[in-house]
Residue frames as a rotation matrix with the C-alpha (Angstrom) as fourth column:
MET 1
-0.115 -0.761 -0.639 5.00
-0.413 0.621 -0.666 28.79
0.904 0.187 -0.385 29.91
SER 2
0.855 0.470 -0.220 4.59
-0.056 0.506 0.861 26.12
0.516 -0.724 0.459 32.58
ASP 3
0.205 -0.783 0.587 6.95
-0.958 -0.283 -0.042 25.99
0.199 -0.554 -0.808 35.55
LYS 4
-0.031 -0.147 0.989 6.53
-0.501 0.858 0.112 22.20
-0.865 -0.492 -0.100 35.72
GLU 5
0.354 0.155 -0.922 7.29
-0.898 0.333 -0.288 19.55
0.263 0.930 0.257 33.14
THR 6
0.505 -0.188 0.842 8.00
-0.282 0.887 0.367 15.84
-0.816 -0.423 0.395 32.94
LEU 7
0.144 -0.549 -0.824 10.80
-0.983 0.020 -0.185 14.43
0.118 0.836 -0.536 30.81
LYS 8
0.924 0.129 0.360 11.41
-0.172 0.981 0.090 10.79
-0.341 -0.145 0.929 29.92
GLY 9
0.269 -0.887 -0.375 14.77
-0.905 -0.100 -0.413 9.16
0.329 0.451 -0.830 29.53
VAL 10
0.858 -0.128 -0.497 17.02
0.170 0.985 0.040 6.19
0.484 -0.119 0.867 30.19
ILE 11
0.697 -0.691 0.190 19.80
-0.453 -0.219 0.864 5.81
-0.556 -0.689 -0.466 32.74
ASP 12
0.717 -0.511 -0.474 22.89
-0.415 0.234 -0.879 5.36
0.560 0.827 -0.044 30.58
ARG 13
0.041 -0.765 -0.643 25.46
0.555 0.553 -0.622 4.95
0.831 -0.332 0.447 33.34
PHE 14
0.964 0.124 -0.235 26.62
0.266 -0.450 0.852 6.07
0.000 -0.884 -0.467 36.76
GLU 15
0.072 -0.954 0.290 29.70
0.425 -0.234 -0.875 8.22
0.903 0.186 0.388 37.31
GLY 16
-0.907 -0.419 -0.031 30.45
0.174 -0.308 -0.935 8.63
0.382 -0.854 0.352 40.99
ASP 17
-0.685 0.656 -0.317 27.57
0.281 -0.164 -0.946 10.51
-0.672 -0.737 -0.072 42.60
TRP 18
-0.358 0.507 -0.784 25.92
-0.753 -0.654 -0.078 11.19
-0.552 0.562 0.616 39.23
ALA 19
-0.012 0.427 0.904 23.53
0.514 0.778 -0.361 9.32
-0.858 0.460 -0.229 36.96
VAL 20
-0.822 -0.225 -0.523 23.97
-0.338 -0.547 0.766 10.11
-0.459 0.806 0.373 33.27
ILE 21
-0.093 0.909 0.407 20.49
0.361 0.412 -0.837 10.12
-0.928 0.069 -0.366 31.72
GLU 22
-0.974 -0.081 0.213 19.80
0.225 -0.200 0.954 10.14
-0.035 0.976 0.213 27.98
LEU 23
-0.381 0.873 -0.305 16.61
-0.062 -0.354 -0.933 12.18
-0.922 -0.337 0.189 27.59
ASP 24
0.006 0.512 0.859 14.07
0.898 0.375 -0.229 11.62
-0.439 0.773 -0.457 24.83
GLY 25
0.745 0.396 0.537 14.45
0.645 -0.633 -0.428 14.26
0.170 0.665 -0.727 22.14
GLU 26
0.851 -0.517 -0.096 17.65
-0.444 -0.804 0.396 15.78
-0.281 -0.294 -0.913 23.52
ILE 27
0.631 -0.687 -0.360 21.13
-0.174 0.327 -0.929 15.35
0.756 0.649 0.087 22.07
GLU 28
-0.429 -0.847 0.314 23.16
-0.464 -0.091 -0.881 15.93
0.775 -0.524 -0.354 25.23
PRO 29
0.005 0.395 -0.919 22.68
0.651 0.696 0.303 13.65
0.759 -0.600 -0.253 28.24
ARG 30
0.358 0.171 0.918 21.88
-0.500 -0.795 0.343 15.19
0.789 -0.582 -0.199 31.60
ASN 31
-0.613 -0.590 -0.526 23.80
0.236 0.498 -0.834 14.51
0.754 -0.636 -0.166 34.81
ILE 32
0.405 0.809 0.426 21.45
-0.407 -0.258 0.876 14.01
0.818 -0.529 0.225 37.75
SER 33
-0.429 -0.536 0.727 22.49
-0.881 0.069 -0.469 13.53
0.201 -0.841 -0.502 41.37
ARG 34
-0.632 0.139 -0.762 22.12
0.062 0.990 0.130 9.89
0.772 0.035 -0.634 42.41
LYS 35
-0.958 0.257 -0.130 20.43
0.112 -0.082 -0.990 11.18
-0.265 -0.963 0.049 45.57
LEU 36
-0.418 0.841 -0.343 17.36
-0.832 -0.506 -0.227 12.03
-0.365 0.191 0.911 43.47
LEU 37
-0.270 0.272 -0.923 17.02
-0.644 0.662 0.384 8.50
0.716 0.698 -0.004 42.08
PRO 38
0.785 0.525 0.329 15.29
-0.609 0.554 0.568 5.61
0.116 -0.646 0.755 43.81
ARG 39
0.060 -0.818 0.572 17.78
-0.769 0.327 0.549 3.20
-0.637 -0.473 -0.609 45.41
ARG 40
0.213 0.090 0.973 16.75
0.229 0.964 -0.139 0.39
-0.950 0.252 0.184 43.08
ALA 41
0.877 0.131 -0.462 17.47
-0.366 -0.441 -0.820 2.42
-0.311 0.888 -0.339 39.94
LYS 42
0.092 -0.861 0.501 20.05
0.260 0.506 0.822 0.84
-0.961 0.054 0.270 37.64
GLU 43
-0.672 -0.424 -0.607 21.62
-0.465 -0.397 0.791 1.31
-0.577 0.814 0.070 34.23
GLY 44
-0.948 0.317 -0.001 19.11
0.165 0.494 0.854 0.76
0.271 0.809 -0.521 31.44
ASP 45
-0.350 0.863 -0.363 16.08
0.812 0.087 -0.577 1.75
-0.467 -0.497 -0.731 33.53
HIS 46
-0.358 0.384 0.851 13.59
0.518 -0.677 0.523 4.09
0.777 0.628 0.043 31.88
VAL 47
-0.536 0.074 -0.841 12.79
0.784 -0.325 -0.529 7.05
-0.313 -0.943 0.116 34.10
GLN 48
0.374 0.620 0.690 10.55
0.666 -0.697 0.266 10.08
0.646 0.360 -0.673 34.35
LEU 49
-0.682 -0.632 -0.368 12.08
0.727 -0.529 -0.438 13.31
0.082 -0.566 0.821 35.61
GLU 50
0.579 0.814 -0.051 9.89
0.809 -0.566 0.158 15.95
0.100 -0.132 -0.986 37.18
ILE 51
-0.574 -0.762 0.300 11.25
0.755 -0.634 -0.165 19.43
0.315 0.132 0.940 36.49
GLU 52
0.644 0.711 -0.281 10.19
0.765 -0.611 0.206 22.55
-0.025 -0.348 -0.937 38.39
HIS 53
0.924 -0.244 -0.295 11.60
-0.217 -0.969 0.122 25.98
-0.315 -0.048 -0.948 37.56
GLY 54
0.550 -0.712 -0.437 14.40
-0.646 -0.032 -0.763 24.31
0.529 0.702 -0.477 35.58
ASN 55
-0.475 -0.725 0.500 15.48
-0.878 0.348 -0.330 21.96
0.065 -0.595 -0.801 38.39
VAL 56
-0.257 0.330 -0.908 14.94
-0.082 0.929 0.361 18.22
0.963 0.167 -0.212 38.67
THR 57
-0.187 0.274 0.943 12.80
-0.948 -0.300 -0.101 17.65
0.256 -0.914 0.316 41.75
LYS 58
0.210 0.318 0.924 11.96
-0.565 0.811 -0.150 13.97
-0.798 -0.491 0.350 41.44
VAL 59
-0.459 -0.322 -0.828 13.02
-0.851 0.428 0.305 10.92
0.257 0.844 -0.471 39.42
GLN 60
0.238 0.598 0.765 10.82
-0.655 0.680 -0.328 7.84
-0.717 -0.423 0.554 39.13
VAL 61
-0.886 -0.442 0.139 11.63
-0.239 0.692 0.681 4.53
-0.397 0.570 -0.719 37.47
ASP 62
0.112 0.897 -0.427 9.07
-0.967 0.000 -0.254 3.53
-0.228 0.441 0.868 34.84
PRO 63
-0.417 -0.364 0.833 9.01
-0.356 0.908 0.219 -0.28
-0.836 -0.205 -0.509 35.15
GLU 64
0.543 0.687 0.483 6.57
0.225 0.435 -0.872 -0.76
-0.809 0.582 0.082 32.26
ALA 65
0.867 -0.273 -0.416 8.73
-0.497 -0.488 -0.717 1.21
-0.007 0.829 -0.560 29.81
THR 66
-0.142 -0.958 0.251 11.85
-0.929 0.217 0.301 -0.56
-0.343 -0.190 -0.920 31.07
GLN 67
-0.178 0.146 0.973 10.27
-0.027 0.988 -0.153 -3.99
-0.984 -0.054 -0.172 30.54
ALA 68
0.840 0.536 0.076 8.95
0.088 0.003 -0.996 -3.03
-0.535 0.844 -0.045 27.10
ALA 69
0.528 -0.727 -0.439 12.45
-0.849 -0.443 -0.288 -1.92
0.015 0.525 -0.851 26.04
LYS 70
-0.388 -0.674 0.629 13.96
-0.670 0.675 0.309 -5.20
-0.633 -0.302 -0.713 27.27
GLU 71
0.202 0.557 0.806 11.41
0.195 0.783 -0.590 -7.16
-0.960 0.277 0.050 25.24
ARG 72
0.930 0.136 -0.342 12.34
-0.269 -0.382 -0.884 -5.23
-0.251 0.914 -0.318 22.09
ILE 73
0.099 -0.984 -0.151 16.01
-0.974 -0.127 0.188 -6.18
-0.204 0.128 -0.970 22.42
């Protein structure tokens, strides 16, 4: 079992100091500290979460996936 993994998701909304992220393939959203997100991150952005030992260590906005989703709408 790997100690590192990358998950993809979408920022659903912000609640105070938390970003609520809907993850691909998971039913329950995950609350992530806003401190881990880039400052430019906003609702609807597609993101990649880097997970190490069960903890989110980094969140990156995926501009290509975000743009592709906007074009589908």
